[in-house]
C-alpha positions as CSV (number, residue, x, y, z in Angstrom):
1,M,0.0,0.0,0.0
2,V,2.4,2.6,-1.2
3,G,-0.4,5.1,-1.8
4,A,-1.5,4.9,1.9
5,E,2.0,5.8,3.0
6,I,2.1,8.9,0.9
7,M,-1.2,10.3,2.4
8,S,-1.0,12.7,5.3
9,I,-1.6,11.2,8.6
10,K,-4.3,13.9,9.2
11,T,-6.4,12.5,6.3
12,N,-6.2,8.9,7.6
13,E,-9.9,7.6,7.8
14,V,-9.4,5.8,11.0
15,I,-7.8,8.8,12.7
16,E,-10.6,11.1,11.3
17,K,-13.2,8.7,12.7
18,T,-11.5,8.6,16.1
19,I,-11.4,12.4,16.3
20,R,-15.1,12.6,15.4
21,R,-15.9,10.0,18.1
22,L,-14.0,12.1,20.7
23,N,-15.7,15.2,19.5
24,N,-19.1,13.4,19.9
25,L,-18.1,12.6,23.5
26,G,-17.7,16.3,24.0
27,L,-13.9,16.3,23.9
28,K,-12.9,19.3,21.8
29,G,-9.3,19.7,20.6
30,Q,-7.0,20.9,18.0
31,A,-5.2,18.4,15.7
32,E,-1.5,19.3,15.1
33,V,0.5,17.5,12.5
34,V,4.1,17.1,13.8
35,N,5.2,15.3,10.6
36,D,3.9,12.9,8.0
37,N,3.9,10.1,10.5
38,H,2.8,11.9,13.7
39,L,-0.3,13.8,14.7
40,M,-1.2,15.2,18.1
41,L,-4.7,15.9,19.3
42,V,-4.5,18.6,22.0
43,I,-7.6,18.5,24.1
44,T,-8.3,21.4,26.5
45,G,-8.7,20.7,30.2
46,E,-12.0,22.5,30.3
47,S,-13.3,20.1,27.6
48,I,-12.1,17.1,29.6
49,I,-13.7,18.4,32.8
50,N,-17.1,19.2,31.1
51,T,-17.1,15.8,29.4
52,V,-16.4,13.9,32.6
53,K,-19.0,16.0,34.5
54,R,-21.6,15.1,31.8
55,L,-20.7,11.4,31.9
56,V,-20.8,11.3,35.7
57,S,-24.1,13.2,35.7
58,K,-25.7,10.7,33.3
59,N,-24.8,7.9,35.7
60,I,-26.3,9.4,38.8
61,T,-29.8,8.3,39.5
62,Y,-30.3,10.0,42.9
63,P,-32.3,13.1,42.2
64,K,-30.8,15.4,44.9
65,S,-27.2,15.8,43.6
66,Y,-25.0,18.4,42.3
67,I,-21.6,18.1,40.5
68,E,-18.9,20.8,40.7
69,Y,-15.3,21.0,39.7
70,N,-13.0,22.6,42.2
71,K,-10.1,24.2,40.3
72,E,-8.0,24.9,43.4
73,L,-7.9,21.3,44.4
74,N,-8.3,19.9,40.9
75,V,-11.1,17.5,42.0
76,L,-14.6,16.8,40.9
77,V,-17.0,16.9,43.8
78,V,-20.4,15.2,43.7
79,H,-22.8,16.4,46.4
80,F,-25.8,14.3,47.6
81,W,-28.3,15.3,50.2
82,K,-31.6,14.4,51.8
83,G,-34.4,16.9,52.4
84,E,-33.7,20.5,51.4
85,M,-30.5,21.4,49.6
86,P,-27.9,22.6,52.1
87,Q,-27.7,26.4,52.4
88,S,-23.9,26.3,51.7
89,L,-24.5,24.5,48.4
90,K,-27.3,27.0,47.4
91,Q,-24.9,29.8,48.0
92,K,-22.2,28.1,45.8
93,M,-24.7,27.6,43.0
94,L,-25.9,31.2,43.2
95,E,-22.3,32.5,43.1
96,R,-21.5,30.3,40.0
97,M,-24.6,31.6,38.3
98,I,-23.6,35.2,38.9
99,E,-20.0,34.5,37.7
100,K,-21.4,33.1,34.4
101,K,-23.3,36.4,33.6
């Protein structure tokens, strides 16, 4: 398969399909061709965090839960509670909503 060796690695069908699958998961990145035989897909940390949060959220069946990423500690925190939402958590959610505006 001499023709396949001449093709750029970026146009390889299997690699293109893999990148599409990662994009469909929510992982967004930039493909960088290093040379004809080497391609790097650089995925942002924010994209990874958002994808993991979404995947974790889809697997939580308990209705009273909240997921947050703590940048300072570099951890994902899943909160569960019974009864009314804890006041401290309400405050955190309110602060996050204000930050996004």
